[in-house]
C-alpha positions in Angstrom: -9.7 20.4 16.5 -9.1 21.2 20.4 -9.8 18.2 22.8 -10.0 18.2 26.3 -8.4 14.6 26.7 -6.1 12.5 24.6 -7.6 11.2 21.4 -7.2 7.5 20.9 -6.6 5.6 17.7 -6.7 1.7 17.3 -4.7 0.3 14.5 -5.8 -3.0 13.3 -2.3 -4.6 12.1 1.2 -4.0 13.8 3.5 -4.0 11.0 5.5 -1.5 9.9 3.0 0.8 8.4 1.8 1.2 12.0 5.1 1.8 13.2 5.6 4.8 10.8 2.4 6.2 12.4 4.4 7.1 15.6 6.1 10.3 15.0 2.8 11.9 13.5 0.8 10.6 16.5 3.2 12.1 19.1 3.3 15.3 17.3 -0.6 15.8 17.3 -0.6 14.3 20.7 -2.5 11.2 19.7 -2.6 7.8 21.9 -1.9 4.7 19.4 -3.1 1.2 20.0 -2.7 -1.8 18.2 -4.1 -5.4 17.3 -1.3 -7.7 16.5 -0.4 -11.2 16.6 3.2 -11.5 17.8 4.8 -9.5 20.5 7.9 -9.0 18.2 5.8 -7.1 15.4 7.3 -3.5 14.6 4.2 -1.5 16.0 4.2 -3.1 19.4 7.6 -0.9 20.4 5.7 2.2 19.6 2.5 1.6 20.9 0.6 2.9 24.0 -1.4 -0.2 24.5 -0.9 -3.7 22.4 -3.9 -6.1 22.0 -2.1 -9.6 21.1 -4.5 -11.1 18.6 -4.6 -12.1 14.9 -5.4 -9.2 12.7 -8.9 -11.0 11.5 -9.9 -11.9 15.3 -13.0 -10.0 16.0 -12.7 -10.5 19.8 -9.4 -8.8 19.5 -10.9 -6.0 17.7 -13.7 -5.8 20.4 -11.1 -5.4 23.0 -9.2 -2.8 20.9 -12.3 -0.9 20.6 -12.7 -0.6 24.1 -9.4 1.2 24.5 -10.2 3.9 21.5 -12.1 6.4 20.0 -11.8 5.3 16.6 -10.2 2.2 14.9 -8.3 2.3 11.4 -6.5 -0.2 9.5 -2.8 -1.0 8.6 -3.7 -4.1 6.4 -6.6 -5.6 4.5 -6.5 -9.1 6.0 -9.5 -8.3 8.1 -12.9 -10.2 8.3 -15.0 -7.7 7.1 -18.8 -9.3 8.0 -17.4 -9.9 11.5 -16.4 -6.5 12.1 -19.8 -5.4 10.7 -21.3 -6.6 14.1 -19.0 -4.1 16.0 -19.7 -1.5 13.7 -23.5 -2.1 14.5 -22.8 -2.1 18.2 -21.1 1.6 17.7 -17.6 1.1 17.1 -16.1 3.6 15.0 -14.1 2.6 11.8 -12.5 5.0 9.4 -12.2 4.3 6.4 -15.9 3.0 6.8 -16.4 -0.6 6.4 -18.7 0.2 3.4 -15.8 2.0 2.0 -13.5 -0.9 2.2 -15.9 -3.6 0.9 -15.4 -3.0 -2.7 -11.9 -2.9 -2.3 -10.8 -6.1 -0.4 -11.6 -8.4 -3.4 -9.7 -7.7 -6.5 -12.7 -8.6 -8.5 -15.1 -6.2 -6.7 -12.3 -3.6 -6.9 -12.1 -4.1 -10.9 -16.1 -3.9 -10.9 -16.3 -0.7 -8.7 -13.6 1.0 -10.9 -15.3 0.0 -14.0 -18.8 1.2 -12.5 -17.7 4.6 -11.7 -15.8 5.1 -15.3 -12.2 4.9 -13.9 -9.8 3.4 -16.3 -9.1 -0.4 -15.9 -7.2 -2.9 -18.0 -9.7 -5.6 -19.4 -10.5 -8.2 -17.1 -12.8 -11.4 -16.3 -13.2 -13.7 -13.4 -13.3 -17.3 -13.0 -14.4 -19.6 -10.5 -14.5 -23.5 -10.2 -17.6 -25.2 -11.9 -17.1 -23.1 -15.2 -16.8 -25.6 -18.7 -13.7 -25.8 -20.4 -15.6 -24.0 -23.0 -16.6 -21.2 -20.8 -13.2 -20.6 -19.4 -11.8 -20.6 -22.9 -14.3 -17.9 -24.0 -13.5 -15.9 -21.1 -9.8 -16.1 -21.7 -10.1 -15.4 -25.4 -11.6 -11.9 -24.3 -8.1 -10.9 -23.1 -5.5 -12.9 -25.4 -2.0 -13.8 -24.3 0.2 -12.8 -22.4 -2.4 -12.4 -19.3 -2.3 -11.7 -15.6 -3.7 -14.0 -13.3 -4.4 -12.7 -9.6 -6.2 -14.2 -6.7 -8.7 -12.3 -5.2 -8.0 -11.8 -1.6 -4.9 -11.8 0.4 -2.1 -10.9 -2.0 0.7 -8.4 -1.5 3.9 -7.8 -2.6 3.6 -9.6 -5.7 2.0 -12.7 -4.1 -0.7 -14.2 -5.9 0.1 -12.5 -9.0 1.3 -14.8 -12.2 1.9 -13.5 -15.8 1.0 -16.5 -17.6 1.8 -16.6 -21.6 0.3 -19.7 -22.7 -2.7 -22.2 -22.2 -0.2 -24.6 -20.4 0.9 -21.9 -18.1 -2.8 -21.2 -17.4 -3.8 -24.5 -16.7 -0.9 -25.4 -14.4 -1.2 -22.3 -12.3 -4.9 -22.4 -11.7 -4.7 -26.0 -10.8 -1.8 -25.3 -8.2 -4.2 -22.9 -6.7 -7.0 -25.7 -6.5 -9.3 -23.8 -8.9 -9.9 -20.8 -6.4 -11.8 -17.9 -7.7 -9.4 -15.6 -9.5 -9.3 -12.6 -11.9 -7.8 -12.4 -15.2 -6.5 -9.1 -16.8 -5.0 -8.2 -19.9 -1.2 -7.8 -19.7 -0.7 -4.2 -20.1 2.7 -3.4 -22.1 3.4 -0.3 -19.8 6.2 2.3 -20.4 6.3 3.0 -16.5 4.5 2.1 -13.2 3.2 5.1 -10.9 1.7 5.9 -7.8 0.2 8.3 -5.7 -1.3 8.6 -2.2 -4.5 10.5 -1.6 -6.1 11.7 1.6 -9.7 12.6 2.4 -11.2 14.1 5.6 -14.7 13.6 7.1 -15.6 16.9 6.0 -14.7 15.5 2.3 -11.6 18.0 2.1 -8.8 16.0 -0.4 -5.2 16.2 -0.5 -3.0 14.6 -3.3 0.4 13.8 -3.1 2.9 14.0 -5.7 2.8 11.2 -8.7 5.6 8.8 -8.3 7.4 6.1 -10.6 7.8 2.9 -8.8 10.0 0.3 -10.1 9.5 -3.5 -9.3 12.1 -6.3 -9.0 10.4 -9.6 -9.1 7.1 -8.0 -8.7 7.8 -6.3 -5.3 8.4 -2.5 -5.4 12.2 -1.8 -4.8 12.4 1.9 -5.5 10.3 5.0 -5.8 11.3 8.1 -7.5 9.2 11.4 -6.5 8.1 13.3 -8.7 7.7 11.0 -11.6 9.1 12.0 -14.4 5.9 12.4 -16.7 3.9 14.8 -18.6 1.8 17.1 -16.9 -1.2 15.8 -18.5 -0.4 12.4 -16.9 -0.4 13.9 -13.5 -3.5 15.8 -14.1 -5.2 12.2 -15.2 -3.9 10.7 -12.2 -4.9 13.5 -9.8 -8.3 13.5 -11.2 -8.8 9.8 -10.8 -7.6 9.5 -7.1 -10.1 12.7 -6.3 -13.0 10.8 -7.8 -12.1 7.6 -6.4 -12.0 8.7 -3.0 -15.1 10.6 -3.4 -17.3 7.7 -4.9 -16.1 5.6 -2.0 -17.0 8.1 0.5 -13.5 7.3 2.0 -11.7 8.7 5.0 -8.1 8.3 5.2 -5.1 7.6 3.0 -5.4 5.4 0.0 -2.7 4.5 -2.5 -3.5 3.9 -6.1 -0.9 2.3 -8.5 -1.1 2.7 -12.2 0.2 1.8 -15.7 1.5 4.5 -17.7 0.8 2.9 -21.2 2.1 4.3 -24.7 0.4 7.6 -25.7 0.3 8.6 -21.9 -2.7 6.4 -21.4 -3.2 5.8 -17.6 -4.7 2.7 -16.3 -5.2 1.6 -12.6 -3.2 -1.4 -11.5 -4.4 -1.8 -8.0 -5.8 0.4 -5.1 -4.5 -0.1 -1.4 -7.1 1.2 1.2 -4.3 2.4 3.6 -0.8 3.9 3.7 1.4 2.2 1.4 4.8 1.6 0.4 4.9 4.0 -2.5 4.4 6.9 -0.1 7.2 6.2 2.4 9.4 8.8 0.9 6.7 11.4 2.2 8.3 10.8 5.8 11.2 12.8 4.9 10.5 14.7 1.9 6.8 15.9 2.4 5.6 18.7 4.6 3.0 16.2 5.9 3.8 12.5 5.9 1.4 10.1 4.6 1.3 8.6 8.3 0.5 12.0 9.9 -2.1 12.8 7.3 -3.9 9.1 8.3 -3.9 10.3 11.9 -5.3 13.7 10.8 -7.9 12.3 8.8 -9.4 9.7 11.3 -9.4 12.1 14.1 -11.2 14.7 12.1 -8.3 17.3 12.3 -7.3 19.4 9.2 -5.3 17.8 6.5 -1.9 18.7 6.2 0.0 20.0 2.9 1.2 17.1 0.9 4.0 19.4 -1.0 7.5 18.4 -1.4 10.1 19.9 0.5 12.7 19.3 -2.1 13.4 19.2 -5.6 13.1 15.3 -5.8 13.8 12.2 -3.6 13.9 8.6 -4.1 13.2 5.6 -1.6 14.8 2.5 -1.8 13.3 -0.6 -0.1 15.5 -3.0 1.9 14.3 -6.2 0.9 15.6 -9.6 2.1 17.9 -11.3 -0.3 18.4 -14.4 2.1 17.0 -16.5 4.5 18.9 -15.5 7.9 18.4 -14.1 11.4 20.5 -11.0 11.2 19.7 -7.1 11.9 22.4 -6.3 9.0 24.1 -3.7 11.6 27.2 -3.2 9.5 25.4 -2.7 6.3 23.0 -0.1 7.7 25.8 1.6 9.3 27.3 2.6 5.7 24.1 3.3 4.6 23.6 6.0 7.3 26.9 7.6 6.0 25.4 8.2 2.3 24.6 11.9 1.9 21.3 13.0 2.3 20.2 9.5 3.4 17.7 8.6 6.2 17.9 4.8 7.1 14.4 3.1 8.5 14.8 -0.4 10.1 11.6 -2.2 11.1 13.0 -4.4 13.6 12.1 -7.6 12.1 14.1 -10.5 13.3 14.2 -12.7 10.2 14.9 -12.1 6.7 13.9 -14.1 3.7 14.2 -13.0 0.0 11.6 -10.2 -0.6 10.5 -9.5 2.7 10.6 -5.6 3.7 13.1 -5.2 6.4 13.4 -1.5 6.0 13.9 1.4 3.5 16.1 4.4 2.7 15.0 7.8 1.9 17.5 10.5 0.1 16.2 14.2 -0.7 17.9 15.4 -3.7 18.5 18.9 -5.6 17.3 19.4 -8.8 20.3 18.7 -10.4 21.1 15.2 -8.9 20.6 12.1 -10.7 18.2 9.9 -8.8 19.3 6.5 -10.6 22.7 7.3 -9.5 21.7 7.9 -5.7 19.5 4.6 -5.9 22.8 2.8 -7.2 24.8 3.7 -4.4 22.2 2.5 -1.8 21.4 -0.7 -3.5 25.3 -1.5 -4.3 25.5 -1.5 -0.3 22.5 -3.3 0.5 22.2 -6.0 -2.5 26.0 -7.0 -2.3 25.2 -10.4 -3.7 22.5 -9.5 -6.4 23.1 -6.1 -7.5 
């Protein structure tokens, strides 16, 4: 698509996901503006313009819209009802607010998946005001153990609890002030998988390779691409991803996490309506990264090819393992010396356990052992806990 002047994309959120859009935007000649609360947030360093305002501040988004042709999202922490007033006034959001609406609450997300025949774990919802018998009846549908999730604003394992007994449940729900929650059957999975999928305004869909994700303390620590799974599993996931973005009428990049249950049965864990940690490897290992693809989709440009440029790749998250103010310069220097490694440092000034500070991608040959490559990176970054 040829334009007479530079097209301007606004991003609600200024974390590392927006930061990683910069190379793709520069390649395509697209201007980026971000709405984010702090000058130290990663994407401020790369943005052509910055609106310093909380992510859910609709007045900040109104000011962002004045600088942009289209607005997209880096996270889900938005005030959707407030944004609708801007959409009614002509502000162009992609993905659309209607596409986002079913996904921001885990309960409505599960219901949407169920309504469209997409594979879910069994689930029920709970809210304060139910009688003890009503609560027990709903729990009995799932059995023990089960998974309790807060319905909004959970990420990186926050707001997710694996509960083994009724006492665990009562204690956890009381700590949450009996807020509305969703309960899901615990799935004894063999692997956790994920896929990134993109859809254009014209309805073109591209699906990235299926990857294996490995969690530590419920936070993604490693990604292996492509996932070592049977072709039938890849086919199931490809079909699910395509159906999902079509039914949502979704424009942009979307991440889907899965459980691989015994018998090559696939169940959706969660859906993220944005670029996603499980797709970071695409920066170095795919013809078109998920971040460039997001820019292409929301600008109405032709979608790029998602194919791998190497036989396999791994991504290791550099998660905080202590509370400290440090840029870990010496460790990062050692990581850059690992063969075939590319180090991304998000520029955050404070470390805390589990916080995503950066990641490392390694492009590998077909003969390489991905687990050995992961072990090298982790031995350098996690000296205290490896």
